[in-house]
C-alpha positions as CSV (number, residue, x, y, z in Angstrom):
1,M,-0.7,-5.6,22.8
2,E,1.5,-5.1,19.8
3,G,2.2,-6.4,16.3
4,V,1.0,-6.2,12.8
5,L,-2.7,-7.0,12.0
6,L,-3.6,-7.8,8.4
7,L,-7.0,-6.4,7.8
8,N,-9.2,-7.4,4.8
9,K,-10.5,-3.8,4.4
10,P,-14.2,-3.6,3.5
11,K,-15.7,-1.3,0.9
12,G,-17.0,2.1,2.0
13,M,-14.4,2.8,4.7
14,T,-11.3,5.0,4.5
15,S,-8.1,3.7,5.9
16,H,-8.4,6.2,8.7
17,D,-11.9,4.8,9.5
18,C,-10.4,1.3,9.8
19,V,-7.7,2.6,12.2
20,F,-10.4,4.4,14.3
21,K,-12.5,1.2,14.5
22,I,-9.6,-1.0,15.5
23,R,-8.6,1.5,18.2
24,K,-12.2,1.0,19.7
25,I,-12.2,-2.8,19.3
26,L,-8.8,-3.3,20.9
27,K,-9.0,-0.3,23.3
28,E,-5.5,0.7,22.1
29,K,-4.5,4.2,21.1
30,R,-1.3,3.3,19.2
31,V,-2.8,2.1,15.9
32,G,-1.7,3.1,12.4
33,H,-2.0,1.9,8.8
34,T,0.9,1.4,6.4
35,G,-0.6,2.8,3.2
36,T,-3.9,4.4,2.2
37,L,-6.6,2.5,0.3
38,D,-9.4,4.4,-1.3
39,P,-12.9,3.9,0.3
40,D,-14.1,1.9,-2.8
41,V,-11.1,-0.4,-2.6
42,T,-11.1,-3.6,-0.6
43,G,-8.3,-6.0,0.4
44,V,-4.9,-6.1,2.1
45,L,-4.4,-3.3,4.6
46,P,-1.6,-3.9,7.2
47,I,-2.4,-2.2,10.5
48,C,0.4,-1.6,13.1
49,V,-0.6,-1.8,16.8
50,G,1.4,-0.8,19.9
51,R,5.1,-0.7,19.5
52,A,4.7,-2.0,15.9
53,T,3.6,1.5,14.9
54,K,7.3,2.4,14.9
55,I,7.9,0.0,12.0
56,A,5.1,1.2,9.7
57,Q,7.6,3.0,7.4
58,F,9.3,-0.4,6.6
59,L,6.0,-2.0,5.5
60,T,5.1,0.3,2.7
61,S,6.0,-2.3,0.1
62,E,7.4,-1.4,-3.3
63,T,5.3,-4.0,-5.0
64,K,1.5,-4.4,-4.7
65,T,-0.9,-6.6,-6.6
66,Y,-4.5,-5.8,-7.5
67,E,-7.5,-7.4,-9.2
68,G,-10.0,-5.0,-10.6
69,Q,-12.6,-4.2,-13.3
70,V,-12.5,-1.6,-16.0
71,T,-15.8,-0.3,-17.3
72,I,-15.7,1.4,-20.7
73,G,-18.3,3.8,-21.9
74,F,-18.2,6.6,-19.4
75,S,-15.6,8.4,-17.2
76,T,-16.1,9.9,-13.7
77,T,-14.7,12.8,-11.7
78,T,-12.8,10.4,-9.3
79,E,-11.9,7.8,-12.0
80,D,-13.8,5.2,-10.0
81,A,-17.4,4.2,-9.4
82,S,-18.0,6.7,-6.7
83,G,-17.6,9.8,-8.9
84,D,-20.0,11.8,-11.0
85,I,-20.1,11.0,-14.7
86,V,-18.2,13.6,-16.7
87,E,-18.2,12.0,-20.2
88,R,-20.3,9.3,-21.8
89,Q,-19.7,7.6,-25.2
90,E,-21.5,4.6,-26.6
91,V,-19.2,1.7,-27.2
92,N,-20.5,1.2,-30.8
93,R,-18.1,-1.5,-32.0
94,T,-16.8,-4.9,-31.0
95,I,-13.5,-4.8,-29.0
96,L,-11.3,-7.8,-29.6
97,R,-9.3,-9.6,-27.0
98,N,-6.0,-9.0,-28.7
99,E,-6.7,-5.2,-28.6
100,I,-7.1,-5.3,-24.9
101,E,-4.0,-7.5,-24.4
102,D,-2.0,-5.1,-26.6
103,V,-3.1,-2.2,-24.5
104,L,-2.1,-4.0,-21.3
105,K,1.2,-4.9,-22.8
106,S,1.8,-1.2,-23.9
107,L,1.2,-0.2,-20.2
108,T,3.7,-2.8,-18.8
109,G,7.2,-1.7,-17.8
110,T,8.3,1.8,-16.7
111,I,5.7,4.4,-17.6
112,E,4.6,7.9,-16.6
113,Q,1.3,8.6,-14.9
114,M,-0.5,11.7,-13.8
115,P,-2.2,11.5,-10.4
116,P,-6.0,12.0,-10.4
117,M,-7.4,15.3,-9.1
118,Y,-9.1,13.3,-6.4
119,S,-5.9,12.1,-4.7
120,A,-3.8,13.1,-1.7
121,V,-0.8,14.2,-3.7
122,K,0.2,17.7,-2.6
123,V,0.7,20.6,-4.9
124,N,1.9,23.9,-3.3
125,G,1.3,22.4,0.2
126,K,-2.3,21.5,-0.6
127,K,-3.8,18.1,-1.4
128,L,-5.2,17.7,-4.9
129,Y,-8.6,16.6,-3.7
130,E,-8.9,19.9,-1.8
131,Y,-8.5,21.7,-5.1
132,A,-10.9,19.3,-6.8
133,R,-13.6,19.9,-4.2
134,Q,-13.3,23.7,-4.9
135,G,-13.6,23.1,-8.6
136,I,-10.0,24.3,-9.2
137,E,-7.9,22.5,-11.8
138,V,-4.1,22.7,-11.1
139,E,-1.1,21.3,-12.9
140,R,-0.3,17.9,-11.6
141,P,3.2,16.4,-11.3
142,V,3.9,13.5,-13.5
143,R,5.3,10.5,-11.7
144,T,7.3,7.5,-13.0
145,I,5.9,4.1,-12.0
146,T,6.6,0.5,-12.9
147,I,4.0,-2.1,-14.0
148,H,5.6,-5.5,-13.5
149,E,2.7,-7.6,-14.8
150,F,-0.7,-6.7,-16.4
151,E,-3.0,-9.6,-17.2
152,L,-6.6,-9.8,-18.6
153,L,-8.8,-12.0,-16.4
154,D,-11.4,-12.8,-18.9
155,D,-11.7,-15.7,-21.4
156,R,-13.9,-13.9,-24.0
157,E,-12.5,-13.4,-27.4
158,T,-14.8,-10.5,-28.2
159,F,-16.4,-7.8,-26.0
160,H,-19.7,-6.2,-26.9
161,G,-22.2,-3.8,-25.3
162,S,-22.3,-0.3,-23.9
163,P,-21.0,0.1,-21.3
164,L,-18.8,-3.0,-21.2
165,S,-16.5,-4.3,-18.5
166,F,-13.6,-6.7,-18.0
167,R,-11.4,-7.8,-15.2
168,F,-7.6,-7.6,-14.9
169,R,-4.8,-8.3,-12.5
170,V,-1.9,-5.9,-12.1
171,M,1.4,-6.1,-10.2
172,C,2.8,-2.6,-9.8
173,S,5.2,-0.3,-7.9
174,K,4.3,1.7,-4.9
175,G,2.6,5.0,-5.9
176,T,0.6,3.6,-8.8
177,Y,-2.9,4.8,-9.2
178,V,-4.8,1.8,-10.5
179,R,-7.9,3.9,-11.3
180,T,-5.8,6.0,-13.5
181,L,-4.6,2.9,-15.3
182,A,-8.3,2.1,-16.0
183,V,-8.7,5.5,-17.6
184,M,-5.6,5.0,-19.6
185,I,-6.9,1.6,-20.9
186,G,-10.0,3.3,-22.1
187,E,-8.2,6.1,-23.8
188,R,-6.0,3.7,-25.7
189,L,-9.1,1.8,-26.8
190,G,-10.8,5.0,-27.9
191,F,-13.4,5.4,-25.1
192,P,-13.9,7.1,-21.7
193,A,-13.5,4.6,-18.9
194,H,-13.3,4.3,-15.1
195,M,-12.3,1.7,-12.6
196,S,-15.6,0.0,-11.4
197,D,-14.1,-2.4,-8.8
198,L,-10.7,-3.0,-7.2
199,I,-9.2,-5.4,-4.6
200,R,-5.7,-5.3,-3.3
201,T,-4.7,-8.9,-3.2
202,A,-1.1,-8.5,-2.0
203,S,1.2,-5.9,-0.5
204,G,4.7,-7.2,-0.5
205,Q,4.8,-10.4,1.6
206,F,1.2,-10.0,2.8
207,T,-1.6,-11.6,0.8
208,I,-5.4,-11.5,1.0
209,Q,-5.3,-15.1,2.3
210,D,-3.4,-13.8,5.4
211,C,-6.1,-11.2,6.2
212,I,-8.9,-11.2,8.7
213,T,-12.2,-9.2,8.9
214,F,-13.4,-6.8,11.6
215,E,-15.9,-9.6,12.7
216,Q,-13.0,-12.0,13.2
217,I,-11.1,-9.4,15.2
218,E,-14.1,-8.8,17.5
219,E,-14.5,-12.6,17.9
220,N,-10.9,-13.0,19.0
221,V,-11.3,-10.2,21.5
222,Q,-14.4,-11.8,23.0
223,N,-12.7,-15.2,23.2
224,G,-9.6,-13.8,24.8
225,T,-7.5,-15.0,21.8
226,V,-6.6,-11.5,20.5
227,G,-2.9,-12.3,20.6
228,N,-3.4,-14.8,17.8
229,I,-4.3,-12.2,15.3
230,F,-0.9,-10.4,15.4
231,R,2.3,-10.9,13.5
232,S,5.3,-10.0,15.7
233,I,7.7,-7.3,14.7
234,D,10.4,-10.0,14.3
235,E,8.2,-12.1,12.1
236,T,7.1,-9.1,10.0
237,L,10.7,-8.0,9.4
238,Q,12.1,-11.5,9.0
239,D,13.7,-10.7,5.7
240,F,16.0,-8.1,7.3
241,P,19.5,-9.3,8.4
242,K,20.0,-9.5,12.1
243,I,22.7,-8.8,14.6
244,I,22.8,-9.5,18.4
245,V,24.4,-7.1,20.8
246,N,25.5,-7.6,24.4
247,E,24.0,-5.9,27.5
248,E,26.4,-2.9,27.4
249,Q,25.8,-2.3,23.7
250,S,22.0,-2.7,24.3
251,E,22.0,0.4,26.5
252,K,23.9,2.3,23.9
253,V,21.4,1.2,21.2
254,K,18.5,2.5,23.3
255,N,20.2,5.9,23.2
256,G,20.8,5.8,19.5
257,A,24.5,5.1,19.4
258,F,26.3,4.1,16.2
259,L,27.3,0.4,15.8
260,P,30.2,-1.2,13.9
261,N,29.0,-2.4,10.5
262,V,29.9,-6.1,11.2
263,L,27.8,-7.4,8.3
264,Q,29.5,-5.0,5.9
265,L,26.2,-3.8,4.6
266,T,26.2,-1.2,1.8
267,E,22.4,-0.6,1.8
268,G,19.2,-1.7,3.4
269,F,18.2,-2.2,7.0
270,V,19.3,-4.5,9.8
271,M,17.4,-5.6,12.9
272,V,19.4,-5.2,16.2
273,F,18.5,-7.7,19.0
274,N,19.6,-8.0,22.6
275,E,20.7,-11.3,24.1
276,N,17.1,-12.0,25.2
277,E,16.0,-12.0,21.6
278,Q,14.2,-8.7,21.8
279,C,14.3,-6.5,18.8
280,L,15.7,-3.1,20.0
281,A,16.1,-1.1,16.9
282,I,16.4,-0.9,13.1
283,Y,19.7,0.3,11.8
284,E,21.2,1.1,8.3
285,P,24.6,1.9,6.9
286,H,25.9,5.3,7.8
287,A,26.5,7.2,4.5
288,G,28.9,9.6,6.0
289,K,30.8,7.3,8.3
290,S,32.2,4.2,6.6
291,G,32.2,1.0,8.6
292,W,29.4,2.1,10.9
293,L,25.6,1.6,11.2
294,K,23.3,4.4,12.4
295,P,19.8,4.0,14.0
296,T,16.8,4.5,11.7
297,K,14.2,3.6,14.3
298,V,14.7,2.8,18.0
299,L,11.9,0.5,19.3
300,V,12.5,0.0,22.9
301,N,11.3,3.3,24.4
302,N,9.1,6.2,23.6
303,Q,11.8,8.1,21.8
304,E,11.9,7.7,18.0
305,L,15.1,8.7,16.4
306,K,15.7,9.6,12.7
307,L,19.3,10.4,12.2
């Protein structure tokens, strides 16, 4: 049993919870996710099973898409709906549509963002949420992110009430904290805010329409059709260029040997297949040895090489 399973993650579970549950359903120990989703966030969570766990590093897409909701009028410790309220302010004026659109436009492009205290970013070898749980505030590293698109998903021209909410769609780079974007929106409108709902609708090539639920996984297991829920390693990495090696070269690939750079690649990864169309390894250009490829990940045995 191997391949990539696209889970529609439910609310209230950590990514690790999802991995643990899939291990139990499939009775397979080799299961791992490709990028953490907060417990309150639902949507696309690629899960690698069996030999596919070796390709997890290649599935942490640079571009992700979310649809969410900002609530303006109070902020929370965690910047989402699960946290304790830390500041409350009445929204005592009408907010115009063009104000919100201007804010979203100002946050589009390359911007700097400070990770929330309740996050897994490490400072001095310790995760920020560990400091936060102890009530310790530490200096957080500012990171540069890219917001490709930021769209208001609401047809109102004016927004009233306290608190008030509106929905948005954002396409952003890996490492973006969308809940922090919600806080930033509120700040630029002059009010405390938090992210009250979030769905990941796409992660790279994978979309929410491709995903299945835990119930559907269990149903396939019961029906003996569990093989249908997986995408193969070849299919998952189909955008990578491919080379085929003969039987003698295959044995060398299994042992992590260098290969001639026949495709003359200067960057990126290449899939290496044997003559039986089995993917043996993932290679990349050797930075220190021009004209050669080096193994990034060997897939055909239990040894994982990072050279």
